[in-house]
Every structure is written in C-alpha cells, then in structure tokens.
C-alpha positions in Angstrom: -8.6 4.5 -21.8 -10.0 1.3 -23.5 -6.4 -0.1 -23.7 -5.9 0.4 -20.0 -9.1 -1.4 -19.2 -8.2 -4.2 -21.6 -4.8 -4.6 -20.0 -6.3 -4.9 -16.5 -8.7 -7.6 -17.5 -6.6 -9.6 -20.0 -5.8 -12.5 -17.6 -9.5 -12.9 -17.0 -10.3 -12.9 -20.7 -7.8 -15.7 -21.2 -10.0 -17.8 -18.9 -13.2 -16.7 -20.5 -16.2 -19.0 -20.8 -19.9 -18.8 -21.6 -22.7 -19.1 -19.0 -25.9 -21.2 -19.5 -27.7 -18.6 -21.6 -24.7 -18.4 -24.0 -23.9 -15.0 -22.6 -20.2 -14.1 -21.9 -19.4 -14.4 -18.2 -17.8 -10.9 -18.5 -21.1 -9.1 -19.4 -23.4 -7.8 -16.7 -26.9 -9.0 -17.5 -28.4 -5.9 -15.9 -26.9 -3.3 -18.1 -24.9 -5.1 -20.8 -21.6 -3.5 -19.7 -18.2 -5.2 -19.2 -18.2 -6.6 -15.6 -16.1 -9.2 -13.7 -18.6 -9.8 -10.9 -19.9 -13.1 -12.2 -16.4 -14.4 -12.9 -15.2 -13.4 -9.4 -18.3 -14.9 -7.7 -18.0 -18.3 -9.4 -14.3 -19.0 -10.1 -11.7 -20.4 -7.9 -8.2 -21.5 -8.8 -5.1 -19.8 -10.2 -5.5 -16.2 -11.4 -2.6 -14.5 -13.1 -2.6 -10.7 -12.5 -0.1 -8.4 -14.3 1.6 -5.7 -12.2 2.5 -2.4 -13.8 4.7 0.0 -11.8 4.7 3.6 -12.9 5.4 5.7 -9.8 8.5 7.9 -9.3 10.1 5.8 -6.5 11.4 2.9 -8.7 10.6 4.0 -12.2 8.7 2.0 -14.9 8.5 -1.7 -14.4 6.3 -4.7 -14.3 5.8 -8.2 -12.9 3.3 -10.9 -12.4 1.1 -11.8 -9.3 -0.2 -15.4 -9.5 -3.0 -15.9 -6.9 -4.7 -19.1 -5.8 -8.2 -18.6 -4.4 -9.1 -21.3 -1.9 -12.8 -20.5 -2.5 -14.8 -18.2 -4.7 -15.3 -14.5 -4.0 -19.1 -14.9 -3.6 -20.6 -12.9 -0.8 -20.6 -15.3 2.2 -21.7 -14.2 5.7 -21.4 -15.9 9.1 -24.4 -16.3 11.4 -23.9 -12.8 12.7 -24.0 -11.2 9.3 -20.3 -10.5 8.9 -18.8 -10.9 5.4 -16.2 -13.7 5.0 -13.6 -13.1 2.3 -11.9 -16.1 0.6 -8.5 -17.3 1.7 -5.9 -16.4 -0.9 -2.3 -17.6 -1.5 0.1 -16.4 -4.2 3.5 -15.7 -5.5 4.8 -12.5 -7.2 7.9 -11.1 -8.8 8.9 -8.2 -10.9 11.6 -5.7 -11.9 11.8 -2.0 -12.7 14.0 0.2 -14.9 16.2 1.4 -12.1 17.5 -2.1 -11.4 15.0 -3.0 -8.6 14.0 -6.7 -8.4 11.7 -8.5 -6.0 10.1 -11.8 -5.4 7.6 -12.9 -2.7 5.1 -15.5 -1.5 2.0 -14.7 0.6 -1.1 -16.1 2.2 -4.2 -14.3 3.5 -6.4 -16.6 5.6 -9.9 -16.1 7.0 -10.9 -18.8 9.5 -13.6 -19.5 12.2 -16.4 -17.8 10.2 -14.1 -14.9 9.4 -13.4 -14.0 13.0 -9.8 -15.1 12.8 -7.7 -13.3 10.1 -4.1 -14.1 9.2 -1.5 -12.5 6.9 1.7 -14.3 6.0 4.4 -12.8 3.7 7.9 -13.9 2.7 9.9 -11.8 0.3 13.4 -11.0 -1.1 13.9 -7.3 -2.1 16.8 -6.0 -4.2 15.6 -2.4 -4.3 17.3 0.8 -5.5 15.7 3.9 -4.0 16.7 7.6 -4.2 17.3 9.2 -0.9 16.5 12.9 -0.5 17.2 15.4 -3.2 20.9 15.0 -3.8 20.7 12.1 -6.2 22.0 9.5 -3.6 20.7 6.0 -4.4 20.6 3.3 -1.7 20.3 -0.4 -2.4 18.4 -2.7 0.0 19.1 -6.4 -0.4 17.9 -9.2 1.9 15.0 -11.2 3.2 11.8 -10.2 4.8 9.2 -12.3 6.7 5.9 -11.1 8.2 3.1 -12.8 10.1 0.0 -11.2 11.5 -2.9 -12.7 13.5 -6.1 -10.8 14.4 -9.3 -11.9 16.1 -12.7 -10.2 16.1 -13.7 -8.6 19.4 -17.1 -10.0 20.4 -19.5 -9.4 17.4 -18.1 -5.9 16.5 -16.1 -4.5 13.6 -13.1 -4.3 15.9 -10.1 -6.7 15.7 -7.1 -7.1 18.0 -4.0 -9.1 17.5 -0.2 -9.2 17.0 2.3 -9.3 14.2 5.9 -10.4 13.9 8.5 -9.0 11.4 11.9 -10.5 10.7 14.4 -9.0 8.3 18.0 -9.6 7.3 18.9 -6.5 5.3 22.1 -5.2 3.7 21.9 -1.5 2.8 24.6 0.1 0.6 25.2 3.2 -1.4 24.9 2.8 -5.2 26.4 6.2 -6.0 27.5 9.4 -4.2 27.7 12.4 -6.5 30.8 14.6 -6.2 28.8 17.6 -5.0 27.3 15.9 -2.0 28.0 17.9 1.2 30.0 15.9 3.8 27.2 16.4 6.3 24.8 14.5 4.1 27.1 11.6 3.9 27.4 11.6 7.7 23.6 11.6 7.9 23.1 8.5 5.9 25.8 6.4 7.5 23.6 5.0 10.3 21.4 3.4 7.6 24.2 1.5 5.9 25.5 -2.1 6.5 24.2 -5.6 7.1 21.8 -5.9 10.0 19.0 -8.1 11.5 15.7 -6.5 12.5 13.2 -8.4 14.6 10.0 -6.8 15.9 6.8 -7.8 17.6 3.7 -5.5 17.3 0.4 -5.1 19.1 -2.4 -4.4 16.7 -5.9 -2.9 16.9 -8.0 -2.6 13.8 -11.5 -1.3 13.0 -13.3 -1.9 9.7 -16.8 -0.9 8.8 -16.3 -0.3 5.0 -18.8 -1.6 2.6 -16.1 -3.0 0.3 -12.4 -4.0 0.8 -11.8 -2.8 -2.8 -13.3 0.6 -3.5 -15.5 1.7 -0.6 -18.4 4.1 -0.8 -18.9 4.4 2.9 -17.5 3.4 6.2 -14.4 3.7 8.4 -11.1 1.7 8.4 -8.6 2.4 11.2 -5.5 0.6 12.4 -3.1 1.4 15.3 0.0 -0.6 16.2 3.1 -0.4 18.3 6.0 -2.4 16.8 8.8 -3.3 19.3 12.3 -4.1 17.8 14.5 -5.3 20.6 17.6 -7.4 21.2 15.4 -9.8 23.2 13.8 -10.8 19.9 17.2 -10.9 18.1 17.2 -7.5 16.6 20.5 -5.7 16.3 18.8 -2.3 16.7 16.4 -1.2 19.5 13.5 1.1 18.6 9.7 1.2 18.6 7.8 1.9 15.4 4.4 3.5 16.1 1.9 3.7 13.2 -1.7 4.8 12.9 -3.9 5.3 9.9 -7.6 6.0 9.2 -9.6 6.1 6.0 -13.2 7.5 6.1 -15.6 7.3 3.2 -18.8 9.3 3.0 -21.3 9.3 0.0 -23.0 12.6 -0.6 -25.1 10.7 -3.1 -24.9 7.5 -5.1 -22.8 9.3 -7.7 -20.5 11.5 -5.4 -18.2 10.0 -2.8 -15.7 11.7 -0.5 -12.7 9.9 1.0 -10.5 11.3 3.9 -7.1 9.8 4.8 -4.9 10.5 7.8 -1.7 8.7 8.7 1.1 9.2 11.2 4.3 7.2 11.9 7.0 7.8 14.5 10.2 6.0 15.4 11.2 6.2 19.1 14.1 4.6 20.9 17.9 4.6 21.1 18.5 3.5 17.5 17.2 4.5 14.0 15.0 2.2 11.9 16.4 1.1 8.5 16.0 3.6 5.7 13.1 1.8 4.0 11.2 1.8 7.4 12.0 5.4 8.3 8.8 7.6 8.3 8.4 9.5 5.1 5.7 11.4 3.1 3.9 8.8 1.0 1.5 10.5 -1.3 0.8 10.1 -5.0 3.2 12.4 -6.9 5.9 12.3 -4.3 8.7 9.7 -4.4 8.7 7.5 -1.3 11.5 8.5 1.1 12.3 11.8 -0.6 11.3 13.4 2.7 12.2 11.3 5.7 12.2 12.0 9.4 11.7 10.6 12.9 7.9 11.3 12.5 5.8 11.7 9.4 2.2 13.0 9.3 0.0 12.8 6.2 -3.5 13.9 5.3 -5.3 13.4 1.9 -8.7 14.2 0.4 -10.2 12.3 -2.5 -13.4 13.0 -4.4 -15.0 10.6 -6.9 -17.9 11.5 -9.2 -19.7 9.2 -11.7 -19.9 11.3 -14.9 -21.9 8.6 -16.6 -22.8 5.0 -16.0 -19.8 3.0 -14.6 -17.3 5.8 -15.5 -15.9 7.9 -12.6 -13.7 11.0 -12.4 -11.4 11.3 -9.4 -9.7 14.4 -7.9 -7.3 14.3 -5.0 -4.9 16.4 -3.0 -2.7 15.6 0.0 -0.2 17.3 2.3 2.4 16.0 4.7 5.5 16.9 6.7 8.4 15.2 8.5 9.9 16.3 11.8 11.6 15.1 14.9 15.0 14.7 16.6 16.9 13.3 13.6 14.8 14.7 10.8 16.6 16.0 7.8 15.1 16.7 4.4 18.6 16.6 2.9 18.0 19.7 0.7 18.5 22.0 3.6 21.7 23.7 4.8 20.7 22.8 8.4 21.4 19.1 8.7 21.8 19.1 12.5 19.0 16.6 12.6 16.3 18.3 14.7 13.2 20.0 13.5 10.0 20.7 15.4 6.6 20.3 13.7 6.3 24.1 13.3 9.8 24.3 11.7 9.3 21.6 9.2 7.9 22.4 5.7 4.7 21.1 4.3 4.9 19.2 1.1 1.8 18.8 -1.1 0.6 16.9 -4.2 -2.5 16.9 -6.2 -4.0 15.1 -9.2 -6.9 13.7 -11.2 -7.8 10.2 -12.2 -10.3 8.0 -14.0 -12.1 4.8 -12.8 -14.2 2.1 -14.5 -16.5 -0.1 -12.4 -15.0 -3.5 -13.2 -17.0 -5.5 -10.8 -20.3 -4.0 -9.7 -21.2 -6.6 -7.1 -17.9 -6.2 -5.2 -17.5 -2.4 -5.7 -14.2 -2.9 -7.6 -13.1 0.1 -9.6 -9.9 0.3 -11.7 -8.2 3.0 -13.7 -5.4 5.5 -13.5 -4.2 8.6 -11.7 -1.9 11.5 -12.8 -0.3 13.2 -9.8 1.9 16.3 -9.5 4.1 17.6 -6.7 6.7 20.3 -6.4 9.3 18.0 -7.8 7.6 15.2 -9.8 4.7 14.3 -12.1 3.7 10.7 -11.9 1.3 8.2 -13.5 -0.3 5.4 -11.6 -2.5 2.4 -12.5 -4.9 1.7 -9.7 -7.1 -1.4 -9.0 -9.3 -0.9 -6.0 -8.4 1.9 -3.6 -5.2 3.9 -3.9 -4.8 3.8 -0.1 -3.1 0.8 1.5 -5.2 -1.0 4.1 -3.3 -4.4 4.0 -0.2 -3.5 6.0 
C-alpha cells in the first residue's frame, strides 16, 4: 500500500521544496500527514504524472502525462461564488503489453470567470482490443480530434453547448481463430476498413459536486445527441445518444454513497465504429466484451473512512446490451436482434482502498480489485473511478 502511494506522488516529490517554516510542502500542518494540497494550491508549471494501466481491456502498460498548469489549483471563485478551475494543457503517450500504443495532446480551458469551458483533444490511437468472447482481436489505427464548448446558463450549475468529433480510422482484424463460427465473422465485417467519421453534438451538463476529483456530495449529469452525417463529411450516418448521471450522498463525514447510471444508444442507417459501439463498461469487465446497439449500466459504490485519511471502498455494478444489431458473440443466436428482456445481465463487484492525498481538494487515490464472471482485474485510481470528462 505504501509503495502504491509513493508511486502516485513520486513526480511531486521530485519537485519538492520547503515552505517558510522549514516544513515540507508535502506535510499537512493540521495533522502531520502526507498531503499534496499546499503543493497543488501554490504550484504552476509542468507536472509529470505517470500512467499505469492495469485493466483487462489492453493488459498491463504504462505511459507519461505531462501537464502544464496555466495557473495554480488554488480555490478561486467568481463574483457569484462559482469555483474556477485552472486551465490545463498537456501531452501524453504510452503503450501496453498487447501492442497498443497511443499519443495525444489536450487543453482544458476555463474562461470568462469560469462560465465558458472548453475541451480540446487530438490523438493517435494504435489500439488492439478483444472483441466478444471468441478471442477475436481488432486493431484500430488512425487520428482523432475533439472540441467541446460549454457555457453556463444564467447563474446556475447548468451548462449547454456543442462538441465536434473528427476521426480517420482504419479497423482491421489481428487474428481470427480457426474455431470461429462463420456467423461471427459476418457480424464483425461492418466494423472493418478505413473510414472517416465526423459528428456534431448538442450537449447539456449539470454539475453540483463539491469536488471534481473525489466528490462527497452533489450531482453530475450529462446528456448529448451526437449527429454523424455526410453533410459533415462522415462516411457513415448515425446518431450517438449518451446520458450519464453520478449522484453522491454522505450518510456521515466518514460514510459516502455514490450511484451511477449510464445509457448509450446508436440510431440510424449505419453502425458506429467498433470502439464507439455501446458496451458494458464496468470495473472487472473488459471494454467491448459485450456490445450492442444500446447499453445500459448502473453501479453502486460505498466509501468508508476506517481511520484518519484511509478509506475502504466497495462497489458493484450491472449492465446489459440490447437492440436491433446486438450480439454478445458467445450466443448461438447471432441474428442481431435482442429486446431488453431477452438480453442477459452482466455484473461485477469489488473492493478498494483510498488515501486522502489532497485534503483541500478532496483528492483520494488508491486501487481497486474487481471481479466479473470472466475476469479479475486490478486498477490504480486517482480521483473518481467514474469518467465525467467525456
């Protein structure tokens, strides 16, 4: 456990310095424990952050994320009391044991007293991902660009905006085992080949969380409709609908509950690319093991402080895929149509540990061990395990 915490904070220790009272900047003066709050509140500049990948989707791997903070992370508020995060730019790259490689550059901007928020991302994936349960591996190679703009509605916690996605992607099969049914090969054919995807989305977002890192209370919700059409230069026509909600409720200062719900559905005359196709995304289940036209997921997480700054986490989740061209690949029936009632539930569960790395910013870090009907997986987690940035 101590080695994991040391690994997470090693880049910060390399930049260590003393404060005026000759105390380490990494020690909380209130309790004498290891804490990054003062460092994050006072520093700006380049911060190297190691990335460690341990999930079942791509296998073991690692990389580096080099961030540039345009301002410090100190708590700033506009005249209406809304928190203004710092603008951040960065580059990242990494690789995993299954041959996956990636590189990207990004910028998250907060302007006009935090009322205007932007996200810019440009990346090049070379990803190998197992498809279904028949040991088929697909390779996705190409370029990806993403731009989102959101503006606060009046003085509320509601934002509205748009985002644009452009992809040039070549999807191919790495291997097809000899025992693969012909129907399965036919099912994956629509995903293969070199294609251009271009989509414009309408976005509505609500955020009342008390932290963007590890919330104790509040609601985060995001709904969007993403239109991919030939008018925008896309070679495939479809609409990608997505909705997610995370709700946090503290039973006490030491016991916090989190609830997660997500749904994604593809509608239209064409299918989305394999990496965008709705799937069950839960800790312990490999991404895209279960794919379909629509995916629905729910998850419960409980966090309890067993002693000062040390938390135990328990979680469980369930999901299913269904729709007109749904196939779980491990079924005899690959006709491509299942109703919600016909589709199977797939569940996972696990336990984890968190240490409060930055008390002022509610930033917890640690690890999770998750198990499903097919996998057992280990994850390193900084902040929340639930993705609210895309």
